[in-house]
C-alpha positions in Angstrom: 89.3 121.8 80.6 87.0 119.1 82.4 86.9 117.1 80.0 90.9 117.3 79.5 91.5 116.9 83.2 89.1 113.5 83.1 90.9 112.2 80.7 94.0 112.3 82.1 92.7 110.6 85.5 91.2 108.0 83.7 94.5 107.2 81.9 95.9 107.4 85.3 93.2 105.0 87.7 93.1 102.5 84.6 96.6 102.3 84.6 98.9 103.3 81.6 97.3 103.8 78.5 97.2 101.1 76.5 98.6 102.0 73.0 100.5 100.6 70.1 99.3 97.6 67.6 97.4 94.8 69.1 98.1 91.5 67.6 96.6 88.5 67.1 98.2 85.0 67.4 96.5 81.6 66.8 97.4 79.1 69.6 98.4 76.7 68.3 98.9 78.3 64.5 96.4 75.6 62.9 94.1 75.6 65.0 90.3 75.5 63.8 87.3 76.5 65.1 86.6 80.5 65.4 88.8 81.6 68.5 90.7 83.6 66.2 87.4 85.4 64.4 86.5 86.5 68.4 90.1 87.8 68.9 89.8 89.8 66.0 86.5 91.1 67.2 88.0 92.0 70.9 90.5 93.8 68.9 87.9 96.0 66.7 85.1 96.0 68.8 84.4 99.4 70.6 82.4 99.6 73.6 81.6 102.3 76.4 81.8 101.4 80.2 80.2 103.4 82.5 81.0 102.7 85.7 81.9 104.4 89.2 85.3 104.8 91.8 82.6 104.5 94.5 84.6 101.0 95.9 87.9 102.8 95.6 86.6 105.5 97.8 84.7 102.9 100.3 88.2 101.2 100.1 90.0 103.9 101.2 87.5 104.9 103.9 87.5 101.2 105.6 91.4 101.5 105.9 91.4 104.9 107.4 93.2 107.0 104.6 90.5 108.8 104.1 90.2 110.2 107.8 92.4 113.6 106.9 89.8 114.4 104.1 86.0 115.7 104.2 83.5 112.6 103.5 82.9 111.6 100.1 79.4 111.3 99.3 79.4 107.3 97.6 76.7 108.7 94.8 78.3 111.6 94.0 78.8 112.7 90.2 82.5 113.2 91.1 83.0 109.7 90.9 81.3 108.6 88.1 83.2 107.9 84.7 83.2 106.8 81.4 85.3 104.6 79.3 85.8 104.1 75.8 88.0 101.8 73.6 88.2 97.9 72.3 87.4 95.4 74.2 90.7 94.0 73.9 92.2 97.4 75.2 89.7 97.4 77.4 90.3 94.3 79.1 93.8 94.9 79.2 93.5 98.1 81.1 90.8 96.5 83.5 94.0 93.9 84.1 96.7 96.1 84.9 94.3 98.4 87.2 93.1 95.3 89.1 96.6 94.2 89.5 98.0 93.7 93.2 101.6 92.7 94.6 102.4 89.5 96.8 105.9 90.2 98.0 105.6 87.9 101.0 105.6 84.7 98.6 108.6 83.0 98.5 111.2 83.5 95.6 111.9 80.7 93.3 110.5 78.5 90.4 108.0 76.7 92.1 106.8 79.3 94.3 104.1 82.7 93.6 100.7 83.3 93.8 99.1 83.2 90.2 98.1 86.4 88.9 94.3 85.7 89.8 95.2 84.7 93.6 97.2 88.0 94.1 94.3 91.0 95.4 94.4 94.2 94.0 96.1 97.3 95.5 93.0 98.6 95.5 89.3 98.9 94.5 89.2 102.2 92.8 88.5 100.2 89.7 86.4 96.9 91.2 83.3 98.7 89.2 85.2 99.1 86.0 86.4 95.9 85.7 82.7 94.5 86.3 81.4 96.8 83.6 84.0 95.7 81.4 83.4 91.5 82.2 80.1 92.8 81.0 80.6 94.0 77.7 82.6 91.5 76.8 80.5 89.0 77.7 77.6 90.7 75.9 79.7 90.3 72.5 81.0 86.4 73.1 78.4 84.1 74.4 78.2 81.1 76.2 80.7 78.7 74.4 83.7 81.1 75.0 86.2 81.9 77.6 88.3 85.0 77.8 91.4 85.2 79.9 93.3 88.7 80.1 96.7 88.2 82.0 99.8 90.6 83.0 102.8 89.4 84.7 105.8 91.0 84.0 107.5 87.7 83.8 105.7 84.1 84.9 105.9 83.6 88.6 106.4 87.4 89.3 105.1 88.6 92.8 103.2 91.3 90.8 100.0 90.8 88.4 96.2 90.8 87.7 93.7 88.7 85.7 90.3 89.1 84.5 88.1 86.1 83.1 85.0 86.2 81.1 82.8 82.9 80.5 82.5 79.7 81.5 85.4 77.5 82.1 86.4 75.4 78.8 85.4 71.8 78.4 88.1 69.2 78.5 88.7 68.8 74.7 87.3 70.5 71.5 88.6 73.7 72.5 90.4 76.1 70.0 92.5 79.0 71.1 93.8 82.2 69.8 96.1 84.9 71.8 96.0 88.8 71.7 98.8 90.9 72.7 98.3 94.3 74.0 100.7 96.7 75.1 100.8 98.1 78.6 102.2 101.7 77.3 105.5 100.9 78.9 108.5 100.0 76.8 110.1 96.6 76.5 112.9 95.7 78.5 116.0 97.0 76.3 118.6 94.7 74.9 121.0 96.5 77.0 119.5 95.1 80.2 120.1 91.4 79.0 123.5 91.3 80.4 122.8 90.6 84.2 119.9 90.0 86.5 120.7 93.0 88.0 120.2 94.9 85.0 117.5 93.2 83.9 116.0 93.1 87.7 116.2 96.9 88.0 114.8 97.4 84.0 111.7 95.1 85.3 111.1 97.0 88.0 110.8 99.9 86.9 108.7 99.2 84.3 106.5 97.6 86.3 106.0 99.8 88.9 104.9 102.6 85.5 102.4 100.2 84.5 100.8 100.4 88.2 101.4 104.3 88.6 102.5 105.9 85.2 104.2 108.8 86.6 103.0 112.0 84.6 99.3 111.4 84.8 99.8 110.7 88.8 101.9 114.1 88.8 99.0 116.3 87.4 96.1 114.4 89.2 97.9 114.9 92.5 97.8 118.6 91.9 93.7 118.5 92.7 91.6 118.2 95.5 89.3 116.0 94.3 88.3 112.2 94.6 90.7 111.2 91.9 93.6 112.8 93.8 93.1 111.2 97.2 92.6 107.9 95.2 96.0 108.0 93.5 97.8 108.6 96.8 95.8 105.7 98.5 97.2 103.4 95.4 100.7 105.3 96.0 100.4 104.7 99.6 99.4 100.4 99.6 102.4 100.2 97.1 104.6 101.9 99.9 103.2 99.5 102.6 103.9 96.5 100.1 107.2 97.4 99.2 108.3 99.5 102.7 109.5 102.2 100.3 109.4 105.8 101.8 107.4 107.9 99.6 106.6 110.9 101.9 108.8 113.4 100.9 108.7 113.1 96.9 105.0 112.7 97.3 104.3 115.7 99.3 105.6 118.1 96.2 104.1 115.8 93.8 107.6 114.4 92.5 106.0 111.1 91.2 109.4 110.2 89.1 111.2 110.1 92.4 108.3 108.2 94.4 108.3 105.7 91.4 112.2 105.7 91.6 112.1 104.9 95.0 109.3 102.2 94.6 111.4 100.3 91.6 114.5 100.5 93.8 112.9 98.3 96.8 111.4 95.9 94.1 114.1 95.6 91.9 116.4 93.1 94.4 113.4 90.9 94.7 112.5 90.5 91.0 116.6 90.1 90.3 116.6 87.3 92.8 113.6 85.8 91.4 114.7 85.8 87.9 118.0 84.4 88.8 116.1 81.6 90.8 114.2 80.7 87.9 116.3 81.2 84.7 120.0 80.1 84.0 120.9 83.0 82.1 119.8 86.8 82.1 119.1 86.0 78.3 116.9 83.5 79.0 114.8 85.6 81.6 114.6 88.3 79.5 113.1 86.3 76.6 110.2 85.5 79.3 109.6 89.1 80.2 106.2 89.9 79.8 106.3 93.2 81.7 105.2 95.5 78.4 102.4 93.5 77.6 99.0 92.1 78.2 98.2 88.3 76.8 94.4 87.6 76.4 93.7 83.9 75.5 90.3 83.5 74.0 89.1 80.0 74.0 85.9 78.7 71.8 84.1 75.4 71.6 80.9 73.8 70.4 77.9 73.3 72.5 78.1 69.8 72.4 82.0 69.8 73.3 83.0 67.5 76.0 79.4 65.8 75.8 79.5 62.0 76.5 
């Protein structure tokens, strides 16, 4: 039973389960070098990452969110976790789990922070992120750069990224891209007709990536660090969006809580998409809420050396 609960907690706190086929794209298609080989290795090589939820507990306590419950010892075994999966899948999970929201930035095509500049909602997965970076670095080397990025659409006020390896040189770089599903459905064709319908669909899926409602509901029924951390994550998203979640969360109605969050986020997404794109169809083509892109860049040791 404990193993089953831990699996559910992992799916939630790491973010949506990464499912489906991981595809590899060469970029550009005719590129030479071994970037595609590294990308294939990331998609097929599995790893185990041991980590702790202690950074999340520490952050929750610092914010005062833990004042109404017993203190959690940072060295408690309850906080220890182990994740298994392909390196690409672990990268995707680390990226979505450490994503943040920046609704304070202005709307429009020339505005919005990069995903690397958006601070995570919580620090619950800081240790996991570090462990994933170490696992990837150990299997790539000194002339490889890997960047995993999740953004519902280019310039969206929500997103996250994980980078591994040194910055590549100015030339002699070869690249390949992995596309890893986030676990939410792609935006349906019916949502492409208006900016309002597209914005609502993107907002709904964005919230589902940040907080999968099914696993969240199960986890919130417990009285342990995981439940407290999930409530803290909801509270952070509630604060960022100015939504009101007290009533649905009191009854662990995560579907209703997510609907409220999406309803507040949707107008912002709608306005942003309208400012960036001429038509709903063009905006829909740019939406990437259902996937994490993992870009692999490789070069020879002598590249960029004069």
